[in-house]
Backbone as CSV, one residue per row, in Angstrom:
resi,resn,N_x,N_y,N_z,CA_x,CA_y,CA_z,C_x,C_y,C_z
1,MET,3.844,-24.648,-30.503,3.893,-24.361,-31.567,2.967,-23.946,-32.469
2,LYS,2.247,-24.942,-32.622,1.047,-24.370,-33.608,0.393,-23.544,-33.340
3,ASN,-0.003,-23.196,-32.188,-0.444,-21.762,-31.551,0.219,-20.782,-32.209
4,SER,1.658,-20.575,-32.248,2.688,-19.674,-31.908,2.463,-19.473,-33.538
5,LEU,2.622,-20.631,-34.722,2.227,-20.319,-36.068,1.335,-19.798,-36.453
6,THR,0.090,-19.955,-35.582,-1.285,-19.178,-35.914,-0.985,-17.741,-35.727
7,VAL,-0.551,-17.437,-34.663,-0.347,-16.222,-34.178,0.396,-15.376,-35.400
8,ASP,1.438,-15.786,-35.675,2.508,-15.267,-36.324,1.859,-15.105,-38.067
9,ALA,0.916,-16.366,-38.430,0.128,-16.092,-39.533,-0.567,-14.682,-39.892
10,ARG,-1.261,-14.867,-38.300,-3.008,-13.766,-38.235,-1.692,-12.459,-38.174
11,HIS,-0.713,-12.258,-37.934,0.131,-10.880,-37.737,0.348,-10.665,-39.128
12,HIS,0.665,-11.988,-39.758,1.616,-11.663,-40.989,0.294,-11.028,-41.969
13,HIS,-1.004,-11.816,-42.057,-1.888,-11.189,-42.551,-2.425,-9.952,-42.564
14,LEU,-2.342,-9.578,-41.529,-2.867,-7.969,-40.797,-1.618,-7.116,-41.256
15,THR,-0.657,-7.701,-41.255,0.450,-6.577,-41.698,0.225,-6.701,-43.415
16,ALA,0.253,-7.701,-44.135,0.083,-7.788,-45.817,-1.477,-6.777,-46.417
17,ASN,-2.882,-7.425,-45.269,-3.815,-6.185,-45.511,-3.527,-4.851,-45.361
18,TYR,-2.657,-4.575,-44.329,-2.322,-3.062,-44.300,-1.481,-2.120,-45.180
19,ALA,-0.837,-3.449,-45.510,0.361,-2.743,-46.661,-0.508,-2.785,-47.850
20,LYS,-1.317,-3.506,-48.283,-2.171,-3.289,-49.613,-2.699,-1.838,-49.653
21,GLY,-3.481,-1.756,-48.161,-4.052,-0.556,-48.286,-3.765,0.800,-48.373
22,ALA,-2.542,0.768,-47.659,-1.275,1.754,-47.534,-0.954,2.423,-49.014
23,ALA,-0.611,1.238,-49.831,-0.615,1.472,-51.116,-1.255,1.965,-51.972
24,GLN,-2.661,1.204,-51.920,-3.790,2.201,-52.880,-4.206,3.413,-51.953
25,ALA,-4.032,3.857,-50.677,-3.550,5.509,-50.343,-2.726,6.324,-51.343
26,LEU,-1.820,5.207,-51.077,-0.559,6.259,-51.621,-0.902,6.712,-53.530
27,LEU,-1.526,5.744,-54.153,-1.916,5.676,-55.416,-3.039,6.741,-55.514
28,ALA,-3.877,6.963,-54.532,-5.129,7.972,-54.667,-4.777,9.398,-53.998
29,LEU,-3.478,9.259,-53.592,-3.201,10.719,-53.049,-2.251,11.287,-54.214
30,SER,-1.906,10.593,-55.204,-1.246,11.072,-56.240,-1.967,11.235,-57.496
31,HIS,-3.027,10.854,-57.545,-4.018,11.047,-58.497,-4.722,11.805,-57.935
32,LYS,-5.219,12.188,-56.382,-6.061,13.271,-55.805,-5.631,14.581,-55.652
33,ARG,-4.391,14.261,-55.386,-3.625,15.196,-54.996,-4.509,16.204,-54.039
34,PRO,-4.893,15.841,-52.776,-5.784,16.540,-51.931,-4.831,17.452,-51.193
35,ARG,-5.811,18.804,-50.552,-4.700,19.723,-49.822,-5.202,19.575,-48.335
36,VAL,-4.040,19.498,-47.785,-3.903,19.358,-45.720,-3.828,21.277,-45.503
37,HIS,-5.005,21.623,-44.996,-4.460,22.722,-44.098,-3.846,22.431,-42.502
38,CYS,-2.645,23.074,-42.605,-1.739,23.165,-41.212,-1.824,24.327,-40.168
39,ILE,-2.364,24.227,-39.362,-2.296,25.013,-38.486,-1.080,24.780,-37.129
40,THR,0.298,25.005,-37.261,1.279,23.835,-36.349,2.426,24.696,-36.284
41,SER,3.021,24.171,-35.489,4.535,25.469,-34.925,5.171,25.571,-35.880
42,THR,5.716,26.640,-36.028,6.485,27.421,-36.562,7.610,26.645,-37.142
43,ILE,8.678,25.554,-35.751,9.465,24.820,-36.398,8.950,23.521,-37.552
44,ALA,7.766,23.277,-37.411,7.188,22.152,-37.865,6.913,22.348,-39.322
45,GLN,6.709,23.524,-39.922,6.303,23.734,-40.963,7.053,23.467,-42.390
46,ASP,7.903,23.459,-42.213,9.200,22.668,-43.014,8.523,21.446,-43.778
47,ILE,9.218,20.833,-42.520,9.038,19.303,-41.890,8.244,18.606,-42.362
48,SER,6.917,19.124,-42.274,5.458,18.884,-42.706,5.156,18.886,-43.859
49,SER,5.679,20.257,-44.606,4.993,20.260,-45.819,6.247,19.408,-46.877
50,ASP,7.201,19.106,-46.413,7.936,18.191,-47.214,7.318,16.864,-47.073
51,VAL,7.131,16.341,-46.075,6.481,14.826,-45.999,4.561,14.743,-46.972
52,ILE,4.478,15.657,-46.628,3.423,15.895,-47.568,3.280,15.753,-49.082
53,LEU,4.436,17.174,-49.225,4.179,16.773,-50.542,5.010,15.491,-51.430
54,ALA,5.717,14.534,-49.947,6.472,13.618,-50.593,4.779,12.441,-50.984
55,VAL,4.156,12.139,-50.555,3.358,11.285,-51.304,2.150,12.021,-51.800
56,GLY,2.206,13.220,-52.435,1.723,13.745,-53.298,0.717,14.779,-53.143
57,ALA,0.293,15.019,-52.244,-0.272,16.050,-51.211,0.079,17.009,-51.600
58,THR,-0.616,18.109,-51.365,-0.511,19.567,-51.183,-0.692,20.377,-49.583
59,SER,-0.058,21.166,-49.653,-0.213,21.943,-48.214,-0.412,23.440,-48.240
60,SER,-0.981,24.165,-47.162,-1.342,25.356,-46.644,-0.868,25.676,-45.193
61,PHE,-0.619,26.605,-44.736,-0.250,26.969,-43.375,-1.081,28.403,-43.204
62,THR,-1.713,28.903,-43.834,-1.736,30.264,-43.281,-2.903,30.235,-41.720
63,ILE,-2.404,31.012,-41.098,-3.049,30.854,-39.719,-4.145,32.777,-39.639
64,SER,-4.241,33.373,-40.801,-4.392,34.854,-40.802,-6.285,34.241,-40.518
65,VAL,-6.681,34.999,-39.024,-8.088,34.824,-38.893,-9.255,35.456,-40.409
66,GLU,-8.895,36.135,-40.721,-9.784,36.498,-42.037,-10.194,36.019,-42.747
67,GLU,-8.757,34.469,-42.871,-9.389,34.060,-44.290,-9.203,32.767,-44.415
68,ILE,-8.987,32.310,-42.718,-9.286,30.964,-42.117,-10.253,29.788,-42.809
69,SER,-11.129,30.361,-42.400,-12.738,29.419,-42.646,-12.661,29.216,-44.277
70,GLU,-12.322,30.182,-45.000,-12.609,30.121,-46.441,-11.420,28.915,-47.304
71,LEU,-10.281,29.091,-46.387,-9.392,28.172,-46.872,-9.692,26.627,-46.249
72,VAL,-9.892,26.248,-45.103,-10.601,25.506,-44.729,-11.576,24.487,-45.420
73,ALA,-12.569,25.280,-45.531,-14.030,25.132,-46.474,-13.319,24.605,-48.013
74,ALA,-12.331,25.202,-48.325,-11.660,24.149,-49.636,-10.606,23.558,-49.289
75,THR,-10.692,22.924,-48.313,-9.413,21.858,-48.474,-9.819,20.670,-47.876
76,ASN,-9.321,19.473,-48.204,-9.586,18.173,-47.342,-9.408,17.653,-46.337
77,SER,-8.803,18.163,-45.326,-8.675,17.815,-44.166,-7.554,18.676,-43.251
78,LEU,-7.664,18.808,-41.864,-7.457,19.894,-40.958,-6.291,19.620,-40.245
79,VAL,-5.119,20.074,-39.954,-4.100,19.632,-38.663,-4.094,21.183,-37.642
80,VAL,-4.513,20.815,-36.395,-4.434,21.317,-35.520,-3.556,21.215,-34.408
81,ASN,-2.017,22.235,-34.078,-0.889,21.740,-33.595,-0.173,22.659,-32.882
82,ILE,-0.423,22.265,-31.832,-0.374,23.585,-30.574,0.885,23.784,-29.843
83,GLY,1.538,23.291,-30.954,3.228,23.425,-30.327,3.793,25.237,-30.257
84,THR,3.396,25.873,-31.105,3.972,27.244,-31.156,2.213,27.738,-30.663
85,LEU,2.160,28.215,-29.552,0.266,28.328,-28.969,0.407,29.894,-28.733
86,ASP,0.633,30.816,-29.821,0.879,31.922,-29.712,-0.769,32.931,-29.973
87,ASN,-1.320,33.947,-29.910,-2.503,34.649,-30.280,-2.723,34.456,-31.398
88,ASN,-1.942,34.488,-32.260,-2.690,34.531,-33.958,-3.082,32.993,-34.006
89,ARG,-2.436,31.927,-33.634,-3.015,30.950,-33.775,-4.128,30.180,-32.826
90,ARG,-3.902,30.458,-31.488,-5.221,30.473,-31.132,-6.507,31.113,-31.725
91,ALA,-6.633,32.260,-32.131,-7.236,33.164,-32.765,-7.940,32.240,-34.285
92,ALA,-7.237,31.744,-34.594,-7.130,31.153,-36.117,-7.722,29.164,-35.787
93,ILE,-7.680,28.591,-34.644,-7.916,27.187,-34.434,-9.433,27.125,-34.379
94,THR,-10.125,27.857,-33.502,-11.677,27.568,-33.501,-12.032,28.112,-34.686
95,PRO,-12.111,29.027,-35.106,-12.796,29.342,-36.364,-12.764,28.013,-37.582
96,ALA,-11.155,27.645,-37.630,-10.863,26.583,-38.350,-11.422,25.346,-37.928
97,ILE,-11.694,24.848,-36.649,-12.422,23.515,-36.183,-13.924,23.906,-37.015
98,GLN,-14.019,25.205,-36.613,-15.758,25.311,-36.553,-16.255,24.674,-38.168
99,THR,-15.402,25.673,-38.802,-15.489,25.323,-40.642,-15.063,24.101,-40.407
100,ALA,-14.521,22.936,-40.628,-14.164,22.104,-40.806,-15.358,20.846,-40.080
101,THR,-15.727,21.135,-38.729,-16.948,20.302,-38.641,-17.877,20.870,-39.875
102,GLU,-18.332,21.987,-39.918,-19.469,22.405,-41.035,-19.495,21.568,-42.048
103,TYR,-18.278,21.664,-42.783,-17.843,21.162,-44.006,-17.748,19.681,-43.918
104,ALA,-17.827,18.789,-43.030,-17.757,17.513,-42.927,-16.156,17.380,-43.164
105,LYS,-15.268,18.101,-42.775,-13.649,18.128,-42.860,-12.841,16.946,-41.824
106,PRO,-12.415,15.947,-42.291,-11.628,15.434,-40.686,-10.569,16.334,-40.285
107,TRP,-10.757,15.945,-38.870,-9.094,17.006,-38.309,-8.366,16.318,-37.190
108,ILE,-7.511,16.664,-36.921,-6.484,16.174,-36.444,-5.967,16.894,-35.183
109,LEU,-5.911,16.188,-34.359,-5.456,17.284,-32.832,-3.908,17.013,-32.338
110,ASP,-2.986,17.481,-32.302,-1.959,17.122,-31.777,-1.192,18.232,-30.589
111,PRO,-1.863,17.468,-29.659,-1.430,18.601,-28.308,-0.264,18.353,-27.577
112,VAL,0.806,18.839,-28.209,2.003,19.240,-28.221,2.472,19.538,-26.562
113,SER,3.370,19.160,-25.693,3.619,19.463,-24.915,2.215,19.605,-23.297
114,VAL,1.225,18.920,-23.693,0.439,19.273,-22.572,0.982,18.621,-21.135
115,HIS,1.835,17.895,-21.062,2.401,17.262,-19.717,2.917,18.476,-19.230
116,ALA,3.472,19.569,-19.520,4.544,20.475,-19.379,3.602,21.091,-19.243
117,SER,2.800,21.631,-19.357,2.041,23.112,-19.240,0.415,23.096,-18.846
118,ASN,0.029,23.694,-17.797,-1.350,23.314,-17.538,-2.470,24.459,-18.449
119,THR,-1.174,25.123,-18.876,-2.179,26.430,-19.743,-2.398,25.662,-21.130
120,ARG,-1.405,24.858,-21.555,-1.806,24.287,-23.084,-3.204,23.231,-22.477
121,LEU,-2.675,22.304,-21.539,-3.560,21.040,-21.417,-4.813,21.554,-20.757
122,GLU,-5.211,22.271,-20.504,-6.638,23.025,-20.619,-7.336,23.656,-21.817
123,TYR,-6.077,23.967,-22.631,-6.585,24.409,-23.849,-6.614,23.554,-24.972
124,ALA,-6.035,22.487,-24.861,-6.290,20.865,-25.381,-7.806,20.294,-24.863
125,ARG,-7.704,20.143,-24.167,-9.027,19.625,-23.567,-10.299,20.168,-23.865
126,GLY,-9.878,21.907,-24.065,-11.206,22.648,-24.524,-11.385,21.898,-26.033
127,LEU,-10.702,21.893,-26.712,-10.445,21.681,-28.373,-11.076,20.019,-28.297
128,MET,-10.898,19.178,-27.150,-11.443,18.512,-27.277,-13.038,17.998,-27.361
129,GLU,-13.608,19.016,-26.673,-14.889,19.285,-26.820,-15.638,19.321,-28.315
130,TYR,-14.331,19.210,-29.602,-15.173,19.965,-30.804,-14.600,18.393,-31.871
131,HIS,-14.303,17.605,-30.727,-14.246,16.081,-31.096,-13.627,15.939,-32.692
132,PRO,-12.686,15.650,-32.115,-11.193,15.556,-33.329,-11.230,14.452,-33.995
133,SER,-11.208,13.849,-35.186,-11.190,12.482,-36.132,-10.274,11.833,-34.949
134,ILE,-8.723,12.184,-35.279,-7.306,11.551,-35.054,-6.944,12.774,-33.437
135,VAL,-6.317,11.813,-32.321,-5.525,12.580,-31.785,-4.333,12.262,-32.309
136,ARG,-3.253,12.694,-32.491,-1.629,11.888,-32.374,-0.595,12.605,-31.238
137,GLY,-0.268,11.820,-30.292,0.653,12.510,-29.086,1.405,11.533,-28.550
138,ASN,2.840,11.904,-28.081,3.495,10.626,-27.004,2.270,10.428,-26.110
139,ALA,3.643,9.084,-25.715,2.398,8.749,-24.479,2.121,9.408,-22.909
140,LEU,3.070,10.778,-22.897,3.118,11.531,-21.623,1.882,12.330,-22.014
141,GLU,1.977,12.773,-23.761,0.945,13.768,-23.689,-0.377,13.274,-23.574
142,ILE,-0.741,11.573,-24.096,-2.152,11.451,-24.520,-2.334,10.628,-23.066
143,GLN,-1.044,10.320,-21.733,-1.741,10.370,-20.694,-2.651,11.466,-19.783
144,LYS,-1.621,12.130,-19.781,-1.937,13.592,-19.622,-3.608,14.365,-19.866
145,LEU,-3.581,14.067,-21.103,-4.606,14.623,-21.967,-6.467,13.418,-21.253
146,ALA,-5.838,12.381,-21.221,-6.879,11.662,-20.502,-6.913,11.499,-19.271
147,ASN,-5.917,12.198,-18.295,-5.828,11.964,-17.159,-5.889,10.834,-16.598
148,SER,-4.871,10.152,-16.947,-4.776,9.082,-16.328,-3.556,8.652,-16.374
149,ASN,-2.719,7.329,-15.479,-1.502,7.075,-15.734,-1.384,5.361,-15.995
150,SER,-2.745,5.271,-16.468,-3.294,4.073,-17.177,-2.354,3.189,-18.308
151,PRO,-1.958,2.347,-18.519,-1.172,1.784,-19.725,-2.314,1.696,-20.887
152,MET,-3.519,1.719,-20.407,-4.373,2.046,-20.995,-5.153,3.356,-21.622
153,ALA,-4.455,4.445,-21.450,-5.206,5.913,-21.434,-5.638,6.371,-23.019
154,ALA,-4.643,5.981,-23.689,-5.205,5.656,-25.300,-6.493,5.080,-25.536
155,GLN,-6.919,3.943,-24.752,-8.061,3.408,-25.237,-9.258,4.192,-24.233
156,GLU,-8.891,4.695,-22.818,-9.693,5.813,-22.261,-10.268,6.696,-22.901
157,LEU,-8.913,7.226,-23.776,-9.236,8.957,-24.154,-10.178,8.513,-25.801
158,ALA,-9.900,7.857,-26.198,-10.426,7.173,-27.587,-12.327,6.973,-27.809
159,LEU,-12.472,6.421,-26.249,-13.676,5.941,-25.815,-14.601,7.195,-25.372
160,ARG,-13.942,8.475,-24.677,-14.657,9.073,-23.823,-14.983,10.242,-24.890
161,TYR,-14.228,10.315,-26.238,-14.264,11.440,-27.087,-14.913,10.880,-28.171
162,GLY,-14.684,9.326,-28.641,-15.238,8.952,-29.794,-14.494,9.172,-31.178
163,CYS,-13.387,9.096,-30.386,-12.308,9.240,-31.647,-10.958,8.359,-31.797
164,VAL,-10.073,8.300,-33.043,-9.136,7.646,-33.357,-8.079,8.518,-32.072
165,VAL,-6.998,7.625,-31.133,-5.743,7.928,-30.436,-4.723,7.267,-31.485
166,ALA,-3.728,7.953,-31.931,-2.552,7.551,-32.761,-1.540,7.768,-31.479
167,GLN,-0.832,7.040,-30.639,0.002,6.959,-29.569,1.346,6.587,-30.155
168,THR,2.568,7.727,-30.354,3.280,7.364,-31.428,4.721,7.561,-30.219
169,GLY,5.849,6.730,-30.385,6.703,6.390,-29.673,7.582,5.192,-30.054
170,GLU,8.145,4.548,-29.274,9.396,3.264,-29.800,8.183,2.388,-30.579
171,THR,7.269,2.085,-29.966,6.444,1.478,-30.976,4.953,2.459,-30.774
172,ASP,3.948,2.040,-31.843,2.751,3.382,-31.835,1.946,2.220,-31.869
173,ILE,0.889,2.911,-30.926,-0.548,2.214,-30.587,-1.569,3.019,-31.477
174,ILE,-2.553,2.489,-32.146,-3.629,3.189,-32.414,-4.451,2.660,-32.134
175,THR,-5.849,3.370,-31.711,-7.137,2.560,-30.934,-8.031,3.391,-31.298
176,ASN,-9.350,2.976,-31.615,-10.491,3.619,-31.034,-11.230,3.234,-29.962
177,GLY,-10.577,2.614,-28.880,-11.225,1.872,-27.741,-11.487,1.108,-27.611
178,VAL,-12.171,0.481,-28.477,-12.753,-1.084,-28.875,-11.377,-1.666,-29.686
179,LYS,-10.579,-1.635,-30.623,-10.294,-1.949,-31.303,-8.508,-1.512,-31.531
180,THR,-7.415,-1.838,-31.013,-6.179,-1.291,-30.364,-5.142,-2.162,-31.742
181,LEU,-4.624,-1.845,-32.205,-3.320,-1.830,-33.283,-2.132,-1.859,-32.355
182,MET,-0.965,-2.397,-32.530,0.520,-2.189,-32.483,1.473,-2.004,-33.911
183,ILE,1.954,-0.936,-33.995,3.110,-0.731,-35.461,4.305,-0.946,-34.417
184,ALA,5.161,-1.841,-34.930,6.483,-1.858,-33.808,7.105,-1.772,-35.081
185,ASN,7.610,-0.644,-35.516,8.464,-0.286,-36.767,9.143,1.331,-36.611
186,GLY,10.109,1.616,-36.917,10.752,3.165,-36.917,11.975,2.752,-36.343
187,HIS,12.564,3.880,-36.225,13.936,4.131,-36.109,14.317,5.778,-34.737
188,SER,15.252,5.013,-34.189,16.008,5.761,-32.918,15.901,7.278,-33.707
189,MET,16.857,6.871,-34.989,17.497,8.545,-35.523,16.027,10.083,-35.858
190,GLN,14.843,9.203,-35.903,13.930,9.786,-36.120,13.712,10.808,-34.781
191,THR,14.170,10.545,-33.926,14.467,11.801,-32.600,15.371,12.331,-32.511
192,ARG,16.023,12.359,-33.612,17.214,13.521,-33.858,16.791,14.594,-34.792
193,ILE,15.598,14.378,-35.060,15.101,15.416,-36.252,14.019,15.948,-35.585
194,SER,14.128,17.864,-35.704,13.280,18.507,-35.350,12.184,18.252,-36.025
195,ALA,10.974,18.147,-35.102,9.472,17.945,-35.161,8.953,16.985,-36.076
196,MET,9.916,15.813,-35.534,9.416,14.666,-36.509,7.972,14.165,-36.150
197,GLY,7.705,14.441,-34.818,6.235,13.969,-34.434,4.902,14.897,-34.919
198,CYS,5.254,16.333,-35.282,4.520,17.155,-35.907,4.464,16.688,-37.064
199,ALA,5.256,16.276,-37.716,5.266,16.078,-39.404,4.615,14.844,-39.259
200,THR,4.675,14.167,-38.457,3.996,12.384,-38.543,2.464,12.922,-38.319
201,THR,2.235,13.540,-37.627,0.748,14.202,-37.494,0.042,14.650,-38.956
202,ALA,0.898,15.118,-39.516,0.525,15.907,-41.010,0.489,15.097,-41.945
203,PHE,1.422,13.981,-41.885,1.477,12.816,-42.737,-0.222,11.927,-42.120
204,ILE,-0.361,11.760,-41.319,-1.532,11.193,-41.060,-2.820,11.957,-41.627
205,ALA,-2.770,13.255,-41.555,-3.484,14.149,-42.366,-3.687,14.049,-43.764
206,CYS,-2.694,13.432,-44.400,-2.848,13.304,-45.888,-3.716,11.976,-45.843
207,PHE,-3.749,11.138,-45.093,-4.633,9.881,-45.306,-5.808,9.868,-44.940
208,MET,-5.729,10.996,-44.462,-7.356,11.561,-44.029,-7.927,11.780,-44.990
209,ALA,-7.387,12.789,-45.465,-8.181,13.202,-46.440,-8.273,12.618,-47.888
210,ILE,-7.774,11.320,-47.929,-8.519,10.682,-49.060,-9.421,9.263,-48.281
211,ASP,-9.289,9.360,-47.068,-10.173,8.270,-46.703,-10.311,8.801,-45.351
212,HIS,-12.045,8.632,-45.571,-12.361,9.120,-43.949,-12.171,8.097,-42.508
213,ASP,-12.202,6.938,-43.082,-12.042,6.156,-42.341,-10.504,6.286,-41.236
214,ALA,-11.245,6.978,-40.244,-9.798,7.562,-39.663,-8.536,6.318,-38.652
215,PHE,-9.187,5.188,-38.638,-8.440,4.208,-38.286,-7.466,3.489,-38.907
216,ASP,-8.142,3.668,-40.375,-7.360,2.869,-41.787,-6.320,3.976,-41.650
217,ALA,-6.857,5.269,-41.622,-5.479,6.345,-42.495,-4.403,6.449,-41.039
218,ALA,-4.745,6.400,-39.844,-3.744,6.150,-38.903,-2.667,5.291,-39.215
219,VAL,-3.414,4.135,-39.088,-2.554,2.608,-39.696,-1.623,2.625,-40.455
220,GLN,-2.413,3.346,-42.145,-1.437,3.268,-43.138,-0.491,4.158,-42.911
221,ALA,-0.932,5.840,-42.589,0.254,6.450,-42.556,1.608,6.288,-41.695
222,LEU,1.343,5.734,-40.168,2.215,4.976,-39.341,3.002,3.943,-39.882
223,LEU,2.649,3.178,-40.475,3.388,1.916,-41.173,4.270,2.187,-42.056
224,ILE,3.931,3.331,-43.017,4.792,3.637,-43.868,5.624,5.104,-43.420
225,MET,5.522,5.421,-42.396,6.542,6.206,-41.855,7.185,5.225,-41.092
226,GLY,6.838,4.537,-40.200,8.061,3.668,-39.781,8.673,2.759,-40.237
227,VAL,8.316,2.172,-42.174,9.364,1.599,-42.137,9.833,2.339,-43.200
228,GLY,9.393,3.347,-43.458,10.265,4.169,-44.512,11.387,4.793,-43.381
229,ALA,11.268,4.640,-42.253,12.558,5.508,-41.340,13.599,4.512,-41.266
230,GLU,12.976,3.187,-41.252,14.059,2.008,-40.774,14.971,1.901,-42.303
231,LEU,13.858,2.092,-43.422,14.953,1.856,-44.505,15.598,2.994,-44.747
232,ALA,15.525,4.458,-44.491,16.126,5.278,-44.730,17.613,5.438,-43.586
233,ALA,17.267,4.890,-42.216,18.438,4.565,-41.586,19.846,3.849,-41.988
234,THR,19.416,2.844,-42.922,20.121,2.151,-42.985,21.660,2.815,-44.476
235,LYS,20.780,3.737,-45.137,21.958,4.744,-46.181,21.822,5.901,-45.399
236,SER,21.798,6.418,-43.682,21.987,7.544,-43.043,23.179,7.084,-42.230
237,PHE,24.033,8.497,-42.422,24.994,8.780,-41.649,24.722,9.538,-40.451
238,GLY,23.565,9.903,-40.240,23.668,11.247,-39.034,21.797,11.754,-39.393
239,PRO,21.296,12.536,-38.678,20.463,13.343,-39.033,20.074,13.949,-40.449
240,GLY,20.967,14.620,-40.414,21.170,15.277,-41.950,20.645,14.288,-43.021
241,SER,21.703,13.505,-43.146,21.433,12.261,-44.683,19.473,11.592,-43.922
242,MET,19.574,11.638,-42.908,18.203,10.780,-42.362,17.230,11.666,-42.643
243,HIS,17.007,12.771,-42.752,15.998,13.562,-42.845,15.626,13.449,-44.898
244,MET,16.679,13.591,-45.709,16.519,13.443,-46.434,16.297,12.131,-47.071
245,ASN,16.960,10.923,-46.432,16.690,9.399,-47.048,15.196,9.439,-46.627
246,LEU,14.619,9.491,-45.380,13.292,9.683,-44.862,12.171,10.228,-46.310
247,LEU,12.361,11.487,-46.857,11.970,11.541,-47.897,11.644,10.781,-49.066
248,ASP,13.307,10.453,-49.230,13.123,9.939,-50.129,12.569,8.114,-49.942
249,SER,12.473,7.572,-48.882,12.049,6.381,-48.846,10.555,6.206,-48.564
250,ILE,9.788,7.473,-48.660,8.349,7.445,-48.510,7.608,8.065,-49.720
251,TYR,8.680,8.094,-50.736,8.359,8.712,-51.704,8.358,7.515,-52.886
252,THR,9.266,6.688,-52.696,9.604,5.500,-53.518,8.923,3.719,-52.727
253,ILE,8.311,4.095,-51.486,7.833,3.130,-50.577,6.201,1.964,-51.449
254,ASN,6.722,0.439,-51.606,5.718,0.093,-51.946,5.162,-0.777,-51.088
255,GLU,3.708,-1.647,-51.763,3.392,-2.604,-51.035,4.149,-3.575,-50.479
256,GLN,5.026,-3.917,-51.726,5.968,-5.338,-51.424,7.001,-5.002,-49.963
257,THR,7.867,-3.878,-50.282,8.531,-3.327,-49.201,7.533,-2.953,-47.861
258,LEU,6.541,-2.480,-47.888,5.279,-2.556,-46.288,5.510,-4.190,-45.781
259,ALA,4.934,-5.041,-47.006,4.272,-6.446,-46.311,5.609,-6.755,-45.614
260,ARG,6.850,-6.823,-46.037,8.306,-7.398,-45.795,8.355,-6.847,-44.795
261,TYR,8.785,-5.332,-44.037,9.286,-5.117,-42.911,8.257,-4.672,-41.987
262,GLY,6.806,-4.515,-42.659,6.028,-4.367,-41.727,5.415,-5.112,-40.587
263,HIS,5.324,-4.457,-39.487,5.069,-5.356,-38.135,3.974,-4.777,-37.709
264,VAL,2.414,-4.989,-37.895,1.618,-5.163,-37.194,0.854,-5.827,-36.468
265,VAL,0.175,-5.682,-35.247,-0.176,-6.703,-34.456,-1.695,-5.688,-33.938
266,GLU,-2.388,-6.921,-33.671,-3.418,-6.380,-33.199,-3.369,-6.919,-31.405
267,LEU,-3.745,-6.312,-30.500,-3.821,-6.067,-29.238,-4.700,-6.761,-28.623
268,GLY,-4.815,-7.333,-27.571,-6.061,-8.013,-27.358,-6.503,-9.497,-27.861
269,LYS,-5.817,-9.622,-28.390,-6.089,-10.632,-29.247,-5.286,-12.140,-29.109
């Protein structure tokens, strides 16, 4: 019993710490209003813009190769999502990443559907050579990108490329290969909203824009998204109202709510 209580206390302390950090990040977002540049799928642009604006950041979505470098140089973080892998996006992605690297802007890769297409897989593996700050994907995408069927694929990928991996799903895993946290929040209705995963990637990029510690940025964003989704679901009748209520939850969430409902656990401890 004593050991169980000790573990529970440690988990509660960890959640409280990240709840405090997330609340501080939200305050910084509202004051600094950083800009996130998103190269993302066509279906994800609206909801990505919605979640970015909900926390006080701003966004741009231009994929014009003529101006992509200038725009990325002036932004605070970059999203590279390969959901719509057309020629225009392909042409913009490399100079966007190169500019982000040159100006020390953090960037996040979303390797959409690399488990379903060898073309996407090889392209995404090529992008990994530019060393994204964070990779956000589901378990199938992360395993394929890591070329591993191991339950430790996220850790393997993080160690190989020196990045943070945010593997999202029924539970979220955030790892740098050495330290691994699990967030057990969220709601199944999120899977009934178009491009929710892509929007989550853009949401993480908001926190990257004001906190260059990629690990903390991923944890803060996923904690807010997960708790916000649970609260939204209690007021929703279906995906339509869930979309609306999720934005409202993100907009109104605070440290006390995150600490009360959040479940952050360090794995391997």
